[in-house]
C-alpha positions as a printed NumPy array, in Angstrom:
array([[-31.135,  62.36 ,  53.836],
       [-29.563,  64.604,  56.121],
       [-27.596,  68.1  ,  55.062],
       [-25.007,  67.121,  56.679],
       [-25.329,  62.902,  55.603],
       [-25.263,  65.313,  51.611],
       [-22.718,  67.649,  52.065],
       [-20.275,  64.586,  53.55 ],
       [-21.048,  62.792,  50.131],
       [-21.407,  66.237,  46.783],
       [-17.74 ,  67.413,  48.564],
       [-16.544,  63.036,  48.55 ],
       [-18.281,  62.889,  44.65 ],
       [-16.777,  66.29 ,  43.581],
       [-13.408,  65.538,  45.38 ],
       [-13.121,  62.068,  43.5  ],
       [-14.469,  63.391,  40.235],
       [-11.963,  66.677,  40.293],
       [ -8.882,  64.542,  40.96 ],
       [ -9.246,  62.146,  38.404],
       [-10.223,  64.804,  35.821],
       [ -6.452,  66.365,  37.224],
       [ -4.889,  63.331,  36.95 ],
       [ -6.334,  62.331,  33.272],
       [ -5.341,  66.341,  32.73 ],
       [ -1.377,  66.617,  33.511],
       [ -0.91 ,  63.769,  31.28 ],
       [ -2.784,  66.373,  28.264],
       [ -0.192,  68.708,  28.982],
       [  2.653,  67.071,  29.286],
       [  1.7  ,  64.958,  26.555],
       [  3.63 ,  61.289,  26.844],
       [  3.997,  59.411,  23.798],
       [  1.115,  57.51 ,  24.178],
       [ -1.237,  60.102,  24.956],
       [  0.012,  62.191,  21.317],
       [ -1.154,  59.43 ,  19.494],
       [ -3.884,  58.883,  20.979],
       [ -4.771,  62.91 ,  20.287],
       [ -3.235,  62.619,  16.777],
       [ -5.417,  59.205,  16.18 ],
       [ -8.379,  61.393,  17.134],
       [ -7.21 ,  64.899,  15.114],
       [ -6.477,  66.833,  18.855],
       [ -2.921,  66.772,  19.021],
       [ -2.494,  70.241,  18.363],
       [ -5.047,  71.194,  20.819],
       [ -3.983,  68.942,  23.973],
       [ -2.181,  71.694,  26.377],
       [ -5.224,  74.187,  25.454],
       [ -7.578,  70.609,  26.83 ],
       [ -5.217,  69.942,  29.682],
       [ -5.301,  73.527,  30.542],
       [ -9.03 ,  74.167,  30.142],
       [-10.142,  70.311,  32.531],
       [ -7.885,  72.516,  35.547],
       [ -9.631,  75.283,  35.501],
       [-12.79 ,  74.453,  34.995],
       [-12.575,  72.056,  38.559],
       [-11.531,  75.211,  39.983],
       [-14.462,  76.925,  38.666],
       [-16.789,  74.104,  39.573],
       [-15.612,  74.473,  43.705],
       [-16.24 ,  77.991,  43.471],
       [-19.523,  78.798,  44.335],
       [-20.077,  82.022,  42.168],
       [-18.869,  79.693,  39.049],
       [-20.355,  75.901,  40.146],
       [-23.234,  75.874,  37.152],
       [-20.692,  77.491,  34.045],
       [-17.922,  74.84 ,  34.955],
       [-20.356,  72.47 ,  35.597],
       [-22.024,  73.37 ,  31.971],
       [-18.265,  73.429,  30.338],
       [-17.049,  70.294,  32.07 ],
       [-20.312,  68.798,  31.012],
       [-19.564,  69.525,  27.279],
       [-16.115,  68.88 ,  27.606],
       [-16.621,  65.202,  28.386],
       [-19.007,  65.3  ,  26.316],
       [-17.359,  66.006,  23.851],
       [-14.241,  63.266,  24.973],
       [-17.283,  60.497,  25.364],
       [-18.29 ,  61.047,  21.628],
       [-15.173,  60.777,  20.454],
       [-13.973,  58.283,  21.718],
       [-17.335,  56.229,  21.569],
       [-16.639,  57.142,  17.282],
       [-12.994,  55.144,  17.563],
       [-14.162,  52.248,  20.083],
       [-11.912,  53.389,  22.812],
       [-12.883,  52.792,  26.675],
       [-14.636,  55.402,  27.743],
       [-15.758,  54.333,  31.039],
       [-14.009,  56.442,  32.745],
       [-15.283,  59.745,  31.122],
       [-18.963,  58.161,  32.103],
       [-17.939,  58.247,  36.186],
       [-16.338,  61.303,  35.909],
       [-19.246,  62.358,  34.298],
       [-21.703,  61.099,  36.852],
       [-19.594,  61.845,  40.153],
       [-19.669,  65.754,  38.947],
       [-23.618,  65.839,  38.91 ],
       [-23.76 ,  63.719,  41.965],
       [-21.5  ,  66.137,  43.727],
       [-23.408,  69.803,  41.845],
       [-27.313,  68.174,  42.21 ],
       [-26.846,  67.499,  46.24 ],
       [-24.834,  70.622,  46.588],
       [-27.141,  73.097,  45.039],
       [-30.624,  71.187,  43.331],
       [-31.414,  75.145,  42.302],
       [-28.59 ,  73.821,  39.309],
       [-30.934,  71.805,  38.126],
       [-34.064,  74.005,  38.319],
       [-35.718,  75.722,  35.197],
       [-37.809,  78.993,  36.919],
       [-41.347,  78.734,  36.134],
       [-41.378,  82.818,  35.019],
       [-38.941,  84.666,  34.16 ],
       [-37.84 ,  87.136,  36.68 ]])
């Protein structure tokens, strides 16, 4: 695959993942009744504004070259926890899987060194 094609796919995957994550984060911050009820059932109602703000902050940091690695780590941790909570409460979780997959595809195509462990410590 050519570098230009990889860059286009990386930007597209990252943009779609970012858009979906932000669309999911805004209602968490605003707190409509059905979202509040869901988070209350999960036991996270008092943390909703923090969680929504965290998602938006991490999406912003994902697009900054110097912070994209730590943002990917935190996004993976957050959405991994969300996946676990949804699975344990028998809630559909396919959107979380799509978001995580797209962020990882974007990160890999953007900078493969994100996933490389150096063989020798510096």
